[in-house]
C-alpha positions as CSV (number, residue, x, y, z in Angstrom):
1,M,-24.1,-6.0,0.0
2,C,-22.6,-9.0,-1.6
3,N,-18.9,-9.7,-1.1
4,F,-16.5,-12.6,-0.6
5,V,-15.3,-14.3,2.6
6,F,-13.3,-17.4,3.3
7,E,-14.8,-20.8,4.0
8,N,-12.3,-23.7,4.2
9,N,-9.7,-21.6,2.4
10,I,-12.1,-21.0,-0.5
11,F,-13.7,-17.7,-1.5
12,S,-17.5,-18.0,-1.2
13,P,-20.0,-15.2,-2.0
14,V,-22.2,-14.3,0.9
15,A,-24.3,-11.3,1.8
16,F,-23.1,-9.3,4.8
17,Y,-22.8,-5.7,5.9
18,L,-19.6,-3.8,5.3
19,P,-19.2,-0.8,7.6
20,S,-18.5,2.7,6.3
21,P,-14.9,3.8,6.1
22,P,-13.8,4.4,9.7
23,K,-13.7,7.9,11.0
24,C,-11.1,7.4,13.7
25,H,-7.8,5.8,14.2
26,Q,-7.7,2.1,14.7
27,I,-5.6,0.3,17.3
28,W,-4.9,-3.3,18.0
29,L,-6.0,-4.7,21.4
30,Y,-4.5,-8.0,22.5
31,H,-6.3,-10.5,24.7
32,P,-3.7,-12.9,26.2
33,H,-6.3,-15.4,27.5
34,N,-8.0,-17.4,24.7
35,D,-9.3,-20.9,24.2
36,I,-7.1,-21.8,21.2
37,S,-3.9,-23.6,21.8
38,S,-0.6,-22.2,20.5
39,H,-0.1,-25.3,18.4
40,A,-3.4,-24.9,16.7
41,C,-2.7,-21.2,16.0
42,A,0.7,-22.0,14.5
43,E,-0.9,-24.6,12.2
44,S,-3.6,-22.3,10.8
45,G,-3.3,-18.6,11.2
46,F,-5.8,-15.9,10.5
47,L,-6.5,-14.7,6.9
48,V,-6.6,-11.1,5.7
49,S,-7.7,-10.3,2.1
50,F,-7.1,-6.9,0.4
51,A,-8.9,-6.3,-2.9
52,G,-9.2,-3.0,-4.8
53,Q,-7.2,-0.8,-7.1
54,I,-4.7,1.9,-7.6
55,E,-7.2,4.5,-8.9
56,T,-5.7,7.8,-9.7
57,A,-2.6,10.0,-9.3
58,F,-1.9,13.8,-9.2
59,F,1.4,14.9,-10.8
60,P,0.8,18.3,-12.3
61,F,4.1,18.7,-14.2
62,H,4.2,15.4,-16.1
63,E,2.4,14.2,-19.3
64,S,2.4,10.4,-19.1
65,L,3.1,8.0,-16.1
66,Y,2.9,4.4,-15.1
67,C,2.9,2.9,-11.6
68,K,4.6,-0.1,-10.0
69,F,3.6,-1.6,-6.7
70,S,5.2,-4.1,-4.3
71,L,4.2,-5.4,-0.9
72,V,6.4,-5.5,2.2
73,Y,5.5,-7.5,5.3
74,G,6.9,-9.1,8.4
75,P,8.4,-12.6,8.8
76,E,5.2,-14.0,10.3
77,W,3.2,-13.1,7.2
78,E,2.8,-15.2,4.1
79,I,1.0,-14.6,0.8
80,V,-1.4,-17.5,0.1
81,A,-3.1,-15.9,-3.0
82,G,-2.4,-13.1,-5.3
83,L,0.8,-11.3,-6.5
84,Q,3.4,-9.5,-4.4
85,E,4.1,-6.9,-7.1
86,G,2.7,-5.5,-10.4
87,C,3.0,-2.8,-13.0
88,S,0.2,-0.7,-14.4
89,Q,-0.4,0.6,-18.0
90,V,0.8,4.0,-19.1
91,A,-1.7,6.8,-18.5
92,K,-1.8,10.3,-19.9
93,R,-2.7,13.4,-17.8
94,S,-6.4,14.4,-18.1
95,D,-7.4,17.6,-19.8
96,D,-10.4,18.3,-17.6
97,G,-8.7,20.7,-15.1
98,R,-8.0,18.0,-12.5
99,H,-4.7,17.0,-14.2
100,S,-5.1,13.5,-12.9
101,F,-3.8,10.2,-14.2
102,V,-6.3,7.3,-14.2
103,W,-5.0,3.7,-13.8
104,N,-7.6,1.7,-12.0
105,F,-5.0,-1.0,-11.7
106,P,-6.3,-4.0,-9.7
107,I,-4.8,-5.3,-6.5
108,D,-6.0,-8.6,-5.0
109,V,-3.9,-10.4,-2.4
110,T,-4.6,-12.7,0.6
111,F,-2.2,-13.1,3.6
112,K,-1.9,-15.6,6.4
113,S,-0.4,-14.7,9.7
114,T,-0.5,-15.5,13.5
115,G,-0.1,-11.9,14.7
116,P,-0.4,-8.3,13.5
117,F,3.3,-7.4,13.9
118,G,4.8,-6.7,10.5
119,W,1.4,-5.7,9.0
120,P,1.8,-5.4,5.2
121,K,2.7,-2.1,3.5
122,I,2.3,-1.2,-0.1
123,V,5.3,0.5,-1.8
124,L,4.5,2.6,-4.9
125,Q,6.9,3.8,-7.6
126,V,5.7,6.1,-10.3
127,Y,7.8,6.4,-13.5
128,G,7.7,8.6,-16.6
129,V,9.8,9.0,-19.8
130,D,12.2,11.9,-20.3
131,M,13.1,13.7,-23.5
132,L,15.5,10.9,-24.5
133,G,13.0,8.2,-24.0
134,R,14.4,6.8,-20.8
135,D,12.4,5.7,-17.8
136,V,12.8,8.2,-14.9
137,V,11.4,7.8,-11.4
138,R,8.8,10.5,-10.7
139,G,7.8,9.5,-7.2
140,Y,8.1,7.0,-4.3
141,G,5.6,6.3,-1.6
142,A,4.6,3.8,1.0
143,R,1.7,3.1,3.4
144,H,0.2,0.4,5.6
145,L,-2.6,-1.5,4.0
146,P,-6.0,-0.9,5.9
147,I,-6.0,-2.4,9.4
148,S,-9.8,-2.8,9.8
149,P,-12.5,-4.6,7.7
150,G,-14.5,-2.5,5.2
151,I,-13.9,-0.2,2.3
152,H,-11.1,2.3,2.5
153,E,-9.8,5.1,0.4
154,Q,-6.2,6.1,1.0
155,D,-4.0,8.8,-0.3
156,V,-0.2,8.1,-0.6
157,A,2.1,11.1,-0.6
158,M,4.9,10.7,-3.2
159,F,8.4,12.1,-3.1
160,V,11.7,11.8,-4.9
161,P,15.3,11.8,-3.5
162,V,17.4,14.9,-4.2
163,T,21.1,15.4,-4.3
164,S,23.0,16.9,-1.4
165,N,24.7,19.7,-3.3
166,F,24.3,21.9,-6.5
167,I,27.2,20.3,-8.3
168,Q,25.7,16.8,-8.2
169,Q,22.4,18.2,-9.2
170,A,23.9,20.0,-12.3
171,L,25.8,16.9,-13.2
172,G,22.6,14.8,-13.0
173,W,20.9,17.2,-15.5
174,I,23.8,17.0,-17.9
175,V,24.1,13.2,-18.0
176,G,20.3,12.8,-17.7
177,K,20.5,10.6,-14.6
178,Q,18.3,11.6,-11.6
179,P,18.8,10.3,-8.0
180,E,17.0,7.0,-7.4
181,F,16.9,4.5,-4.5
182,I,18.8,1.3,-5.2
183,D,16.1,-0.7,-3.4
184,P,12.6,0.9,-3.8
185,K,11.4,-0.9,-0.7
186,F,13.8,1.3,1.3
187,V,10.9,3.9,1.6
188,A,8.9,1.4,3.7
189,Q,11.7,1.2,6.3
190,G,12.8,3.5,9.0
191,N,16.6,2.9,9.0
192,G,18.5,5.6,7.2
193,R,15.5,7.8,6.4
194,E,16.6,10.6,8.7
195,V,19.6,11.4,6.4
196,T,17.7,11.1,3.1
197,R,16.8,14.4,1.4
198,V,13.5,14.2,-0.6
199,Q,11.2,16.5,-2.4
200,S,7.4,16.2,-2.6
201,Q,6.0,15.4,-6.0
202,G,2.3,14.5,-5.9
203,N,0.0,11.8,-4.5
204,V,-1.6,8.5,-5.5
205,T,-5.2,7.4,-4.4
206,L,-6.0,3.8,-3.5
207,Q,-9.3,2.1,-2.9
208,L,-9.1,-1.2,-1.0
209,T,-11.6,-3.5,0.7
210,T,-10.3,-5.5,3.7
211,V,-11.9,-8.8,4.7
212,M,-10.6,-10.8,7.8
213,K,-11.2,-14.4,8.8
214,D,-10.5,-16.0,12.2
215,F,-9.0,-12.8,13.5
216,T,-10.9,-12.8,16.8
217,R,-10.2,-16.5,17.2
218,F,-6.6,-15.7,17.8
219,G,-7.4,-13.3,20.6
220,F,-7.3,-10.0,18.6
221,R,-9.9,-7.5,17.9
222,V,-10.0,-4.1,16.2
223,G,-10.7,-1.2,18.5
224,Q,-11.2,2.5,18.1
225,H,-9.1,5.5,19.3
226,G,-9.8,9.2,19.2
227,G,-8.8,10.9,16.0
228,S,-9.8,11.1,12.4
229,G,-9.0,9.1,9.3
230,D,-8.4,5.4,9.0
231,G,-4.9,5.5,10.4
232,D,-1.7,4.2,9.0
């Protein structure tokens, strides 16, 4: 299979084998003893590239939707190529019985870091248009980007916030304003989530290919742990 890897910070096409999507959870194993000095590690950092697309979505009760994405990551991570956020085209629901929305919106971003803490997450926001032509949020979702090399397919569960009582809900219908998060990246955080009321809406499917460079050089490797799926 032909894919791209980094050589001297430049993508070069080479032929190599990409493993099948992992069938078990992945964990990070740290080796404290390595031959690379901390000064050299701080200067360079390992590289992780994610390339793929936001493929489809399932929202059975809506006619046309579009999707926004943004990336959230820790302080040790830095984007060296690609965009941190983007917005797809508007797609209409299919009539083939699956009731899916097809975007195939591309994602291509490369990170540099010195450690896996703060591994990047993708935050998704799906919007539609109400009867008055206003953009209304139809779902929020977040998930870690794949943590192992290879081709991965991920499903992101989507949800919307709901009001705390019936009076506020009725008022929202009258004025045409539904509850939204002030900061959409809130869904990628843990603080305050325990007091947030939400309702499930649908799901979005991603397909991403992960390529790593100099990861083992920094004393890290990807191990396997009992379970199923590619982990989160």
